[in-house]
N, C-alpha and C positions, 0 to 999 in steps of 0.2 A: 536583401532578404529581411523580412520583418521578424519581430520577436517570436511570434507563434510558429512561423515556418522553421526558424532555427531550432526551437524546442522540439518540434516534431521530427526534424532531421536527426537530432541527438537521440530521440526516443527510438527511432527506427534502427539506428546503428547499434544501440544497446540491446534491442530485442533480437537482432540477428545473432549477437554473441550469446545471448541467453538460450536461443533456440538450439545452438550447437551443443550446449551443455546437456540438454534433454531433461531438465528438472522442472518442477512446478514453479510458478513465479508469483510473487506478491506485487501486484500493480497498484500504484498510488496515483490519484488524480486530486488536484487541489484547485479550488476557486477562492475568491476573496472571502466568501462566507462559510464554506464547507470544505471538508476533506473526505475522500472516499478511498477505500482500500478493498481489494479482492484478491483471493488466491485462485489462480487459474491452473488448469492441467497443462501437461507438456506441450500439447498442440495448440493451446489457446482457444479451444472450442467449448470448454465447459467451465463454469465457475464452481469451485469447491466450497469456498467460504467468502463472505463479504461483510463489511461493516462501514458505517459512515456516521457523520454527525447528525444525520437525519433519523437514525435508529432511536426507538423509543427509550432504550436503556441509557443512551447518552444524552438524548434531548431533555430528559427529566432532570439531569444534573445541572449544577450552576455553570459549568464550563462547556456549554453547548454551542459556542460560537466558533469562528474560524481562528482559534489561537492554538498555541502549543499544548496547553493543558487538554484541550479537546482532542488534539491529534494523539496524545498519549493514551487517552481512553480508547480511541479507535484502534490503535495499534494493539493494545492488550486484548480488546474484544475480538479482532480478526484472528489473532494468534490462538485464542481460546477456541474459537469455532473451527479453525484449521486443525488443531490438535485433536479435537473431538471427531473430525472427519478422517483422522489417521495420517495427516501430513505434518512432518516435522522439518524436512530439508527442503528449502526453497531458494530461489534466486530473487534478489530485490530489484524490481523494475521501477525506477523513479519517474518514468515517463518524460525524461528530458528536463525535469525540474532540478534545480541545484540541491545538493545534499546539505541543507542547513535549515534551521528553523523548524517548521511544522513537519517537513518530510523526515528530518533527522529524528525528531521526537517520536514520530510514529515508528520508525525503524528500531530505535532503541527500546521502545516499549514492547514491540513484537519479540525482540531478542530476549528481553527479561522474562517474557511470558512463556518462553520455551521453543520458539522457532530458531532454526539454525540456518544462517546464510552468511 
């Protein structure tokens, strides 16, 4: 099994557990240059809020590349948008990525901004 297939297998296992909880989920995807986050509804059919390093609010700052500082900005922005949409309780879906570095920075920033997971 290659690296990507192993990650997708971990992601599928995690999403099955989240689906049983029946809560909205904060999904994270990262590439070497960018990080993306979106809050999805219980069924996974609609996006409630989203943010990424490609947003104009983050792109204009100095930390607009694929680093932990940019992930912190993305986490705070997606949390702000989710709270404006009326969502505070979520489950964190790391999409099979390890919980360290940019993924951890995004999650910590979202918690500090008011999301509960």
